[in-house]
VEXDOKE-242320 format. One record per residue: x, y, z of N, C-alpha, C in turn; residue number from 1. Coordinates in pm, 1 decimal. Each point is the difference from the previous one (the first is absolute). Example, Ala and Ser with C-alpha at 12.3 -4.5 7.8 and 13.67 -1.06 7.14 Angstrom:
<pts>
1319.0/-569.0/780.0/-89.0/119.0/0.0/90.0/120.0/0.0/1
-35.0/105.0/-72.0/82.0/119.0/6.0/-77.0/109.0/73.0/2
</pts>
This chain:
<pts>
7062.9/6580.7/-955.8/-22.0/-34.9/117.5/-179.8/-41.5/-6.0/1
-85.5/111.8/-130.3/-105.2/-66.6/-23.0/-38.0/-107.2/20.9/2
96.8/-73.6/-117.6/-89.1/-109.6/-50.7/46.6/-116.5/64.1/3
81.8/-16.1/125.5/0.9/-77.7/111.2/-97.3/25.9/89.0/4
-125.7/99.7/1.0/-134.6/37.3/72.3/-101.5/-88.5/-78.0/5
-5.4/14.0/-107.7/-106.2/-72.0/-81.3/20.9/-99.4/-48.4/6
110.3/-35.9/30.1/38.4/-213.5/-46.0/-106.2/-36.4/141.9/7
78.2/22.5/105.7/-131.5/-102.6/102.0/-140.3/30.9/7.3/8
-36.4/128.7/11.9/-117.2/84.1/-19.3/-103.6/-146.9/-130.7/9
51.9/-13.4/-89.3/-71.4/-56.2/-127.4/39.0/-161.6/68.2/10
74.2/-61.9/49.4/28.2/-128.7/67.9/-156.1/1.5/108.6/11
-66.5/80.4/71.7/-37.9/24.7/101.4/-160.0/-16.2/-27.7/12
-32.5/110.1/-146.9/-119.2/-35.9/-54.8/-32.1/-90.8/-78.6/13
105.8/-86.0/-80.4/-51.3/-143.8/-33.4/16.7/-68.9/105.5/14
46.4/-31.5/105.9/-35.0/-134.1/79.1/-87.0/52.6/101.4/15
-67.8/145.2/-15.4/-171.7/3.6/108.1/-130.2/-45.4/-122.9/16
51.7/43.5/-98.5/-112.3/-65.8/-141.2/-27.5/-153.8/-35.1/17
128.4/-51.6/14.2/58.4/-183.4/22.9/-98.0/-15.6/136.0/18
30.4/26.6/97.6/-109.8/-25.5/137.7/-116.4/24.4/-11.7/19
-57.6/161.6/-38.1/-120.7/26.6/-29.8/-47.4/-156.5/-94.1/20
46.6/-1.6/-104.3/-75.0/-144.2/-117.4/-39.6/-113.0/82.7/21
101.6/-41.1/44.9/-7.2/-119.1/87.1/-86.6/-24.7/116.9/22
-27.2/149.0/68.7/-116.6/-31.1/105.9/-158.8/-1.3/-91.2/23
-5.2/71.9/-143.9/-118.9/-12.1/-35.8/-29.8/-178.4/-85.5/24
127.7/-5.6/-48.3/-13.3/-158.1/-46.6/-61.3/-96.9/149.2/25
97.7/20.0/108.9/-21.8/-74.4/115.6/-170.3/33.6/43.7/26
-49.6/104.3/-34.8/-110.1/39.5/27.8/-106.3/-66.0/-57.8/27
-34.0/-23.6/-157.5/-51.5/-11.5/-95.4/-2.5/-151.7/37.3/28
113.8/-54.7/34.1/-20.4/-175.9/17.9/-112.0/2.1/74.5/29
41.8/61.7/132.8/-111.5/4.5/136.3/-134.1/26.2/-17.1/30
-22.0/89.8/-106.2/-152.7/33.4/-58.5/-61.8/-123.9/-84.9/31
99.7/-84.4/-64.9/20.8/-92.1/-75.3/-76.7/-113.4/49.8/32
105.9/-43.8/138.9/-36.5/-109.8/107.8/-156.9/12.0/42.8/33
7.7/52.5/42.9/-128.1/114.7/57.9/-125.4/-51.7/-83.9/34
14.0/84.9/-113.2/-153.1/-21.3/-103.6/3.6/-208.6/-6.9/35
107.5/-36.1/-61.9/-10.3/-130.2/-19.8/-70.3/-106.9/148.5/36
51.2/33.5/109.3/-78.9/-57.6/148.1/-183.4/72.1/-32.5/37
-22.9/144.6/-1.1/-135.4/-5.9/-20.1/-99.2/-105.5/-60.3/38
148.3/46.8/-113.5/-137.4/-84.6/-177.1/10.0/-133.6/92.3/39
63.5/-106.2/54.0/14.1/-137.6/60.6/-110.6/-1.7/117.1/40
-6.7/98.3/93.5/-81.3/35.0/83.7/-199.2/28.0/-48.4/41
23.5/54.8/-142.5/-117.0/42.1/-22.9/-73.7/-134.5/-41.2/42
155.6/-93.5/-116.9/-46.3/-150.3/-31.8/-68.9/-64.5/92.3/43
55.0/-31.1/113.9/-73.8/-67.0/151.4/-129.3/73.0/34.3/44
10.1/74.5/-17.7/-161.1/81.4/37.8/-100.9/-52.4/-101.9/45
41.0/32.1/-133.6/-106.0/-29.1/-109.8/-5.8/-169.9/5.5/46
90.9/-80.3/43.8/-9.3/-157.5/-5.5/-70.5/11.1/121.5/47
-43.8/54.2/139.0/-77.9/-20.7/56.5/-117.9/16.1/-42.7/48
-15.0/114.3/-47.1/-172.5/71.9/-2.5/-50.4/-94.7/-86.9/49
69.8/-97.5/-111.4/-53.1/-102.1/-75.2/-62.1/-81.9/67.6/50
78.8/-38.0/74.5/-36.3/-105.1/119.6/-85.9/-28.0/82.0/51
-27.1/92.6/57.5/-148.7/54.5/103.1/-127.4/54.1/-149.3/52
31.7/22.1/-113.4/-71.7/3.6/-45.2/-63.2/-120.8/-73.4/53
83.3/-131.0/-6.4/-14.6/-130.9/-81.4/-75.9/-34.4/170.7/54
82.6/14.8/39.5/-62.1/-58.1/151.9/-197.9/60.7/63.1/55
18.3/114.1/-41.0/-170.6/64.2/9.3/-70.6/-50.0/-116.6/56
25.0/-39.8/-119.1/-71.7/-4.6/-113.6/-35.7/-171.4/35.4/57
67.9/-76.5/40.3/0.3/-164.7/96.4/-89.2/40.1/100.4/58
18.7/75.2/72.2/-110.6/15.9/104.7/-116.3/-9.1/-53.2/59
-20.5/78.2/-55.5/-113.3/75.2/-37.3/-85.2/-117.4/-76.0/60
73.5/-95.5/-134.9/-38.9/-112.0/-59.8/-94.6/-112.1/137.5/61
115.1/9.2/84.3/-54.1/-100.7/119.2/-129.8/22.0/59.0/62
-7.6/105.8/36.2/-104.1/72.2/29.9/-89.5/-37.1/-61.4/63
-56.3/96.9/-150.2/-101.9/7.2/-110.1/-14.0/-154.9/60.4/64
84.5/-131.7/-53.1/-58.8/-156.3/-6.7/-66.0/-64.6/129.5/65
58.0/116.0/147.1/-50.9/-68.4/39.0/-177.8/46.9/34.6/66
50.6/117.7/-8.9/-205.1/63.3/-48.2/-59.8/-60.6/-74.6/67
44.5/-96.2/-65.8/-99.4/-56.5/-111.7/-11.5/-140.0/51.3/68
117.5/-55.1/43.7/-17.7/-141.4/110.2/-148.2/49.4/97.9/69
19.7/102.3/46.4/-82.6/17.3/114.9/-137.0/-9.4/-74.7/70
-14.8/83.8/-58.7/-128.4/-13.7/-101.0/-86.7/-89.3/-65.2/71
133.1/-84.6/-47.4/-40.4/-146.3/-25.8/-74.1/-80.2/111.0/72
62.4/-19.2/141.0/-25.4/-52.5/103.8/-74.0/13.8/42.2/73
-39.9/175.5/0.3/-167.2/29.0/42.9/-88.0/-100.4/-89.1/74
-9.4/21.3/-127.8/-104.4/-66.3/-97.3/-24.7/-138.0/18.3/75
94.9/-68.6/57.6/-16.5/-91.1/-9.4/-47.5/-55.9/140.1/76
14.6/72.7/84.1/-7.4/-11.1/157.0/-178.5/32.8/-17.2/77
-34.1/95.2/-79.7/-170.4/22.8/-18.5/-67.0/-99.9/-87.5/78
95.6/-18.3/-61.2/-64.7/-147.9/-115.6/1.6/-79.2/100.8/79
74.9/-93.7/93.5/-9.8/-115.9/84.0/-117.7/34.5/127.3/80
-27.5/127.2/16.2/-119.1/31.9/52.9/-82.1/13.6/-38.1/81
-36.0/-6.0/-88.0/-188.6/3.5/-104.5/43.2/-127.9/6.6/82
63.5/-98.7/-28.8/-29.2/-161.1/-61.7/-32.1/-44.1/155.5/83
80.4/48.4/112.5/-60.1/-53.6/140.9/-130.0/35.9/31.8/84
-36.6/160.4/-42.9/-95.6/23.9/74.5/-168.3/-89.1/-111.5/85
47.0/-12.7/-90.2/-106.4/-64.8/-64.9/29.9/-177.6/24.7/86
70.7/-71.8/21.0/-4.8/-100.3/54.8/-127.8/14.3/150.4/87
89.9/101.2/99.8/-95.7/-20.1/112.2/-121.9/50.7/-26.2/88
-86.2/55.8/-97.0/-102.3/76.0/-56.6/-46.3/-187.9/-76.0/89
79.4/-38.4/-83.1/-44.5/-147.2/-45.4/-89.3/-94.7/131.1/90
116.5/-20.3/120.3/-28.8/-102.5/121.4/-89.8/50.8/58.0/91
-29.2/203.7/26.4/-137.2/41.3/56.4/-84.2/-121.9/-107.9/92
-27.5/42.3/-76.8/-92.5/-40.4/-118.3/-72.9/-133.5/13.8/93
143.0/-80.4/19.0/-17.6/-142.4/-11.6/-96.2/-16.3/139.2/94
73.9/47.8/87.5/-73.2/-19.5/168.3/-169.3/-8.7/-4.7/95
-15.1/109.9/-36.7/-132.5/69.1/-52.7/-78.4/-115.6/-22.2/96
50.2/-68.1/-130.2/-72.8/-77.0/-81.7/-21.5/-75.1/61.2/97
103.5/-60.7/76.1/-9.6/-146.6/102.3/-117.7/17.6/92.2/98
24.2/74.4/48.5/-108.5/69.2/95.2/-142.2/-13.0/-10.7/99
-28.4/58.2/-168.1/-109.1/4.4/-38.4/-57.7/-135.9/-54.9/100
86.5/-103.3/-53.0/-53.8/-136.7/-3.4/-22.3/-59.6/130.8/101
43.5/3.9/78.0/-33.9/12.1/111.4/-136.1/0.1/83.0/102
-21.6/79.2/-41.4/-170.1/132.0/121.8/-54.2/-102.0/-116.3/103
24.5/-49.1/-148.5/-93.2/0.0/-114.6/-47.6/-186.4/30.7/104
160.9/-57.3/45.9/-61.8/-133.9/-8.8/-32.8/3.3/169.1/105
-23.1/85.4/120.1/-65.7/-64.3/72.9/-113.5/62.5/77.0/106
-49.4/88.1/-142.9/-129.4/71.3/-18.0/-83.2/-144.4/-33.3/107
63.2/-48.6/-124.2/-124.6/-147.6/-66.3/34.5/-117.2/74.2/108
64.6/-3.1/100.4/-0.1/-91.9/99.7/81.2/-139.9/-69.0/109
104.6/100.2/-48.8/74.7/-170.6/-20.1/135.1/64.9/87.2/110
51.2/57.7/46.7/100.6/-6.4/127.1/-58.0/56.3/130.5/111
-36.6/-123.6/59.7/-48.1/27.0/115.3/133.0/12.5/111.5/112
-36.6/175.4/68.0/133.7/-51.9/77.4/-94.0/79.4/136.1/113
91.0/-18.4/115.0/-41.6/55.6/141.8/4.7/127.8/-7.6/114
4.5/102.3/152.1/-21.9/112.1/-25.1/163.3/-16.2/30.6/115
100.4/-81.7/41.2/68.7/10.7/98.4/144.8/-0.2/-166.1/116
-72.6/-69.8/-80.3/116.4/-39.0/-88.1/-1.1/201.4/-127.3/117
-103.5/29.7/72.6/-6.7/119.7/-96.9/121.6/99.0/91.0/118
80.4/-26.6/92.0/77.0/117.0/41.4/114.2/-14.5/-78.5/119
116.5/78.9/-29.7/106.3/57.1/-9.2/82.0/-121.1/-50.7/120
30.3/-50.0/-86.8/130.7/-74.0/-1.6/125.1/-11.5/2.3/121
47.2/-2.3/131.3/167.1/57.7/3.2/86.2/-72.6/-76.5/122
-34.4/-115.2/-59.9/116.0/-23.7/-59.1/-10.0/55.0/-200.7/123
-153.7/4.0/0.4/9.8/108.2/-114.4/36.5/125.6/-32.8/124
0.9/62.9/139.7/89.9/148.8/14.6/155.0/9.5/-2.1/125
6.4/-126.2/68.3/188.0/-73.4/-9.6/39.1/29.0/-135.4/126
-69.3/-39.5/-125.8/23.3/-112.8/-86.6/9.5/182.4/-119.6/127
-154.9/47.0/27.1/31.7/104.9/-55.3/131.2/153.0/38.7/128
17.0/-25.2/157.7/120.3/80.6/11.8/159.9/-55.0/-79.5/129
-7.4/-95.4/9.4/116.8/-105.6/-73.5/3.0/72.7/-125.5/130
-137.0/-54.5/-86.8/-14.8/67.0/-127.1/18.4/116.2/-28.1/131
-27.1/78.9/70.1/52.0/167.5/-51.3/172.3/27.0/62.2/132
58.5/-80.0/68.9/132.1/27.2/80.5/52.9/-63.5/-147.9/133
-0.7/-101.9/-64.1/10.0/-81.7/-95.2/40.2/97.1/-141.8/134
-107.9/50.9/-25.3/-25.8/88.3/-118.5/86.9/155.8/38.9/135
37.0/39.6/102.3/58.2/109.2/44.0/131.4/6.1/-42.2/136
57.0/-178.5/67.9/135.4/-68.1/-20.9/54.4/-21.5/-170.6/137
-103.0/-53.7/-60.6/-8.0/-42.1/-142.8/42.9/196.9/-81.1/138
-114.9/77.7/55.3/73.3/169.8/-77.8/141.9/9.8/16.7/139
44.6/-10.2/163.3/76.2/47.7/12.7/132.4/-41.2/-63.6/140
-15.4/-148.4/1.5/108.6/-63.0/-90.7/22.2/-1.8/-158.0/141
-149.6/52.7/-64.0/-10.3/58.5/-171.9/111.2/104.4/9.4/142
-27.6/121.7/100.9/107.2/96.3/18.9/138.9/-3.6/-3.8/143
11.4/-128.6/78.4/152.3/-11.3/58.1/70.7/-101.4/-186.1/144
-97.5/-90.7/-31.0/31.7/-61.4/-129.1/49.6/73.8/-144.8/145
-144.3/104.0/36.7/47.5/100.1/-137.7/97.8/62.5/-31.2/146
62.6/10.5/135.0/152.8/84.2/35.0/98.9/-57.9/-13.1/147
-7.8/-144.1/81.2/150.6/-70.1/-31.6/47.1/-112.7/-139.9/148
-139.2/-17.1/-39.1/0.5/-65.8/-143.5/24.5/15.8/-114.5/149
-4.1/153.0/-3.9/58.6/74.7/-128.7/118.0/-11.2/-35.5/150
22.7/-84.8/-109.7/131.8/-6.6/-25.7/91.8/189.8/-23.7/151
125.6/-20.3/39.0/104.2/94.2/-15.9/122.1/-10.7/-71.1/152
-8.3/71.8/-88.9/139.9/-43.7/-155.3/27.2/142.1/-47.1/153
162.4/1.0/-24.1/5.4/143.0/-91.9/141.5/-58.0/-94.6/154
25.9/40.6/-63.9/110.9/-34.0/-69.0/-6.2/113.0/-150.4/155
98.1/112.6/35.0/69.0/93.5/-77.1/120.9/7.7/-31.3/156
35.9/106.2/-126.6/141.5/30.6/20.3/53.8/85.2/-101.7/157
116.7/95.5/1.4/61.0/87.7/-101.4/-71.1/11.0/-149.7/158
-62.5/72.7/-64.1/-23.7/33.6/-125.9/77.3/9.8/-75.8/159
5.4/85.2/-119.7/80.3/-4.1/-84.5/76.4/113.6/15.2/160
98.8/5.5/96.3/48.0/73.5/53.6/87.2/-4.7/72.4/161
116.8/45.6/33.9/80.6/-44.7/119.4/-65.2/144.1/138.3/162
71.2/-57.8/171.1/-22.3/36.1/48.5/78.2/84.1/68.1/163
44.4/99.0/-50.5/129.4/115.9/-14.4/48.8/112.4/101.3/164
79.4/42.4/84.9/78.7/46.5/49.4/-89.3/67.7/133.7/165
-11.3/-192.3/68.2/-110.9/11.5/119.3/128.9/30.4/153.7/166
-78.8/71.3/4.8/12.6/35.3/160.3/-3.4/-74.7/122.8/167
110.2/13.1/107.8/-15.3/-98.5/98.8/-137.4/-72.3/71.6/168
-39.1/-68.9/28.9/-94.8/-62.7/28.3/-162.7/53.1/-73.9/169
20.4/18.2/-123.7/-85.7/78.1/-30.4/-54.3/-171.7/-85.7/170
-206.7/29.1/-0.8/-21.9/-153.2/41.4/-13.5/-18.0/-201.2/171
32.4/-96.0/-38.0/-17.1/-18.5/-207.6/-115.7/-75.3/-16.2/172
-73.0/100.8/-47.4/-134.0/-23.1/-66.1/-21.4/-97.0/-155.5/173
0.3/-120.8/58.9/-57.3/-73.5/-69.8/-112.2/19.8/-111.6/174
-0.5/67.9/-105.3/-123.2/57.5/-39.9/-65.1/-103.0/-152.8/175
18.5/-46.7/39.1/-60.5/-146.9/-65.2/-69.2/-78.1/61.5/176
-102.3/-5.5/-27.0/-72.8/-148.8/93.2/-50.5/-75.3/-124.9/177
41.1/-123.5/69.3/-49.7/-133.0/-71.3/-116.0/-95.3/75.9/178
10.9/10.8/151.9/-125.6/-45.3/107.2/-18.1/97.4/118.5/179
-90.5/-22.1/-24.5/-25.2/114.1/148.1/-141.0/-31.6/88.8/180
-27.7/-129.0/2.4/-84.8/-67.4/55.5/-51.2/74.1/107.6/181
-105.1/74.1/67.0/-36.1/19.0/124.3/36.0/177.1/12.7/182
122.3/42.2/-133.0/37.3/148.2/36.6/59.0/-13.0/95.4/183
41.0/-24.7/52.9/156.8/24.7/73.9/46.2/121.5/-14.7/184
79.8/-27.8/-111.3/104.8/48.3/-74.2/-38.4/141.4/-106.4/185
89.6/103.4/73.1/-30.6/164.9/-62.3/123.5/2.1/-83.5/186
-65.8/13.7/-101.7/125.8/-16.2/-133.0/74.0/162.2/7.8/187
-89.5/88.0/65.5/28.0/156.6/8.0/121.7/26.6/124.7/188
8.4/-109.2/65.6/110.2/44.6/119.2/53.3/-110.9/5.7/189
-46.9/-141.4/-98.1/166.1/-96.0/24.2/-108.9/-42.7/140.1/190
-44.0/-17.7/66.9/-35.0/-59.9/130.2/-129.2/-55.2/-27.7/191
34.3/-146.5/132.4/-102.4/-99.8/10.6/-37.4/36.9/156.8/192
-157.6/-19.3/-12.4/-89.4/65.7/147.2/-28.7/-159.9/12.0/193
24.5/-25.4/139.8/-80.2/-177.1/14.8/-152.0/16.7/68.5/194
-39.5/-24.4/-127.4/-169.9/18.3/79.1/-63.7/-65.2/121.9/195
32.6/-136.9/35.0/35.8/-35.7/128.2/64.6/-56.6/63.2/196
-7.1/-51.4/154.3/99.8/-51.4/57.2/38.1/-135.9/-55.0/197
162.6/-43.9/1.0/24.1/-130.8/-54.4/134.2/-18.3/-33.4/198
10.7/-95.6/-88.4/169.7/-52.0/-30.6/42.7/52.2/-159.4/199
84.5/48.7/5.0/-41.2/57.9/-150.6/205.2/-76.0/-62.5/200
0.0/-6.0/-155.2/132.0/-37.5/-40.1/-2.1/113.6/-99.8/201
98.2/33.5/-3.0/55.3/131.4/-102.3/161.9/-94.9/-69.4/202
14.0/103.5/-121.5/80.7/-37.7/-86.1/42.7/95.8/-107.6/203
124.2/31.3/-2.4/53.9/139.1/-85.8/111.3/-55.1/-60.7/204
1.4/36.7/-150.5/134.8/-28.8/-75.8/22.6/130.4/-49.4/205
165.2/34.5/26.7/47.7/125.4/-57.8/151.6/-32.2/-61.5/206
-52.8/35.6/-129.9/109.5/7.2/-82.1/128.6/179.5/-35.1/207
98.8/-17.5/43.8/106.4/67.3/-1.1/9.1/84.9/-206.3/208
5.5/95.7/16.7/25.3/42.2/-127.0/112.4/-47.5/-44.5/209
134.0/35.2/-106.2/58.8/-3.7/-120.4/128.1/57.0/100.8/210
83.9/-112.3/97.4/111.5/78.1/13.5/-4.7/86.3/165.5/211
-122.5/3.9/62.9/-32.8/60.7/128.0/-39.8/-135.7/123.6/212
16.5/56.8/132.3/-45.2/-61.0/59.3/-162.9/82.5/89.6/213
-84.6/-86.9/69.2/-137.0/20.0/5.1/-19.6/-96.2/159.9/214
-77.2/89.7/46.8/4.4/-28.8/138.7/-156.8/8.3/6.1/215
-88.1/-90.0/64.5/-141.9/69.6/71.1/-59.8/-97.8/116.4/216
-101.9/24.4/76.7/-38.8/-69.0/144.4/-169.5/-65.0/-4.6/217
-38.8/-45.8/48.3/-129.4/-31.0/70.3/-9.2/117.0/74.8/218
-84.6/58.4/-17.6/-72.0/61.8/155.3/-128.5/-29.5/44.2/219
22.5/-50.5/100.0/-184.2/-1.7/63.4/-8.8/158.1/90.5/220
-103.9/71.7/-30.6/-24.6/173.3/-3.8/89.5/79.2/40.1/221
102.5/-10.5/64.5/126.6/76.3/7.2/135.1/-96.2/32.5/222
-31.2/-99.7/23.9/82.3/-100.4/57.0/67.0/-61.9/-122.8/223
122.0/-29.9/14.8/124.4/-44.3/-116.0/-40.5/-160.6/26.4/224
-66.8/-108.9/-85.2/43.2/-116.5/64.2/122.7/-83.4/-66.4/225
41.7/11.7/-116.2/131.8/-89.2/-104.0/49.3/145.8/-54.9/226
105.4/-41.6/-101.8/115.9/69.5/-83.6/-27.1/-88.7/-119.3/227
21.2/-11.4/-107.6/29.6/-51.4/-103.0/100.9/96.2/-89.4/228
141.8/-66.2/-53.7/103.6/77.6/-84.0/-34.3/-131.5/-124.0/229
57.7/133.6/-122.2/17.4/-56.5/-92.6/135.2/71.6/-74.5/230
94.8/-17.5/-63.4/133.0/14.8/-62.5/-5.4/15.7/-111.4/231
-36.8/121.2/-70.5/36.3/-2.7/-130.4/119.3/10.6/-51.0/232
112.8/94.0/99.4/83.0/71.3/-6.1/112.4/-137.7/-52.8/233
-6.9/-106.4/65.3/112.1/-114.6/22.7/-29.1/-86.9/-164.7/234
-189.7/11.2/-63.0/-27.6/-38.4/-96.9/-36.4/111.4/-97.9/235
-120.5/-58.2/-115.7/-12.4/105.9/-95.3/-196.1/-5.2/115.3/236
-14.0/-96.2/56.6/-161.1/54.7/37.1/-19.2/-126.7/64.1/237
-49.9/-10.1/178.4/14.6/-49.9/121.5/-138.6/14.9/30.8/238
-45.6/-139.4/53.3/-155.2/36.8/107.2/0.2/-67.1/103.0/239
-96.8/4.1/81.5/-17.2/-21.4/139.3/-133.7/-19.0/24.2/240
-33.5/-97.0/84.7/-138.4/-36.2/28.2/-12.0/-56.2/139.7/241
-175.8/63.1/80.6/19.9/-35.6/126.2/-131.3/-31.2/-15.9/242
-45.6/-117.7/132.7/-124.7/-31.0/3.5/-7.8/1.2/156.5/243
-89.3/73.2/46.0/-44.4/-30.7/156.5/-157.7/-32.7/37.9/244
9.4/-33.7/167.5/-132.4/-24.6/22.4/24.6/87.9/132.7/245
-184.8/72.8/-11.0/-1.3/117.9/70.2/-147.5/-72.0/118.7/246
33.7/49.3/115.3/-125.9/59.8/53.8/-51.1/136.3/15.7/247
-133.7/-14.2/-95.7/-52.1/163.3/62.4/-120.4/-20.3/56.7/248
-20.0/132.8/50.0/-122.0/36.4/7.7/-107.8/73.0/-114.7/249
-77.1/66.2/38.3/-74.1/43.6/-155.0/28.9/104.5/23.7/250
39.9/70.0/-92.8/26.4/150.2/-17.2/174.6/18.4/-21.0/251
63.3/-125.0/51.5/189.9/9.2/-59.1/-27.2/14.8/-78.8/252
118.8/86.8/-72.0/54.7/25.7/-137.9/126.9/-75.8/-45.7/253
10.9/-30.2/-122.1/77.3/-60.5/-72.2/109.1/108.7/-117.6/254
124.6/-1.3/50.2/42.1/52.1/-146.5/157.2/-40.1/35.6/255
15.9/-19.5/-182.0/144.8/-2.3/-6.4/110.4/130.0/-43.0/256
110.6/27.4/74.7/28.5/144.6/1.1/151.3/16.8/-47.8/257
27.3/53.0/-111.5/141.9/32.8/-36.9/116.5/18.6/111.6/258
95.4/-34.2/-2.4/98.0/-26.9/126.0/106.9/144.3/7.4/259
26.8/6.7/-135.9/109.7/88.6/-28.0/-36.7/154.2/-86.5/260
143.4/94.5/36.6/-77.5/150.6/-100.4/11.0/-21.7/-114.1/261
-63.5/53.2/-69.2/6.0/35.7/-151.3/37.3/-181.0/-60.9/262
-85.1/-86.2/11.4/5.4/-108.3/-23.9/-142.2/-70.9/-135.4/263
44.7/-23.0/-103.0/-86.6/-30.1/-111.6/-24.9/-222.2/12.9/264
-124.6/11.6/-53.3/-21.8/-179.6/56.8/-77.8/8.1/-159.8/265
80.4/-139.9/-72.5/-95.1/-22.8/-114.5/-140.6/-42.1/17.7/266
-82.4/74.6/-151.2/-93.3/-48.1/20.4/-81.8/-72.4/-150.4/267
-57.8/11.3/-39.3/-73.0/-75.3/-105.8/-27.9/-159.5/25.7/268
-100.8/49.4/89.0/1.9/-191.9/80.7/98.8/-59.8/63.8/269
120.1/54.4/5.3/89.3/-90.3/69.9/38.5/-9.2/165.4/270
-106.0/152.7/38.8/-7.3/-34.8/189.6/-143.8/-16.7/22.5/271
41.1/19.0/109.3/-199.4/-68.7/32.7/-0.7/-17.9/164.1/272
-155.8/29.4/14.1/-42.2/-38.0/164.6/-134.1/-97.0/12.3/273
-29.5/-70.3/50.3/-82.2/-104.4/41.6/-74.6/-2.0/114.0/274
-84.3/-76.9/59.5/-25.0/-32.3/81.6/-161.5/-88.6/9.2/275
-17.9/-31.4/126.2/-143.8/-76.0/1.9/-31.9/-63.7/182.3/276
-99.6/-9.7/-5.2/-41.0/-11.1/149.1/8.2/-119.0/15.2/277
99.7/-106.4/66.3/1.2/-135.9/47.5/-161.8/-24.1/117.5/278
39.1/41.4/96.1/-133.4/-23.1/109.9/-50.7/88.5/62.5/279
-101.1/42.8/1.3/-68.5/70.0/77.5/-37.9/2.8/150.2/280
30.4/61.9/59.8/0.3/-25.9/170.0/-110.1/96.2/9.6/281
-86.4/-95.2/113.6/-94.7/122.5/46.7/-57.0/-92.0/154.7/282
70.3/67.1/85.0/-12.9/5.9/175.6/57.7/-134.9/40.1/283
117.4/-3.3/-47.0/69.8/-121.1/26.0/-61.3/-151.9/-54.0/284
-69.0/31.1/-144.2/-6.5/-88.1/-34.5/2.6/6.7/-211.4/285
85.8/-98.6/-14.8/36.8/-45.4/-177.8/-117.2/2.5/-46.6/286
25.9/82.4/-122.8/-99.1/-26.7/-156.7/74.6/-8.8/-116.4/287
63.7/-129.0/-30.7/94.7/-9.2/-103.8/-116.9/31.7/-123.4/288
77.7/80.9/-98.3/-57.8/22.0/-102.4/-31.1/-78.9/-80.6/289
-92.2/-30.3/-60.4/-78.2/-127.7/-99.3/-9.0/-131.9/42.7/290
-18.9/12.8/121.5/-64.0/-107.8/79.0/-100.3/-71.3/-2.1/291
</pts>
């Protein structure tokens, strides 16, 4: 009889142990899933932090460039003011010389005039006023021409490396500069900042690595303009190019950004970014560069 009671008890204890092990395993699986979820969220937060840091660096570079441009414009205006002031002094000296010569001729009896003829001449005053207005207008035009007739052009490509493991909307930094007339392109940030209002032309070529796909886009400030796609999966390598024409205001920023997470782009002079100012705009009047 004792054996009959012990056997069901053993079976019961074995069932409790099995049930407890299943609960522990299920709990461990839930904890593992939570850890994976937290790690995924942490990666997203780190990506956002990196994007914000890149944006802050870009904005700081733009601010620094604008401050330099303001300083240059101030120096140019001061220089033009000095030229204008020197012209005014020269005209005043010429007027005094002419008056002195007139008085000399009159005292020698060469120039006989009546007392009425010595009154101020309105036509002469009007001519002097027009002359001064013309000088001021030429000075202002000189400042505008110095700004809008300066050429702007750049060309840069990826140097002796690939651009690897890029994040979504990460700026592609073309770090090898070939041309940078006007210093509009920043090779530390991979960004072009428009120095003047105008119509600009930009081009980009992207090469996908072997057996990989790649997306990239032109961005104007924070707005996507277009998308390029290269399919290296279907072939060993693939390339995609795009050319765009944009009307920009002074200070607008153009970048090329990666489209997908953990994407790599072929470097070693294969992928590039370029642009130039086609037409400067000033008060709704076009100034075509090179004309």
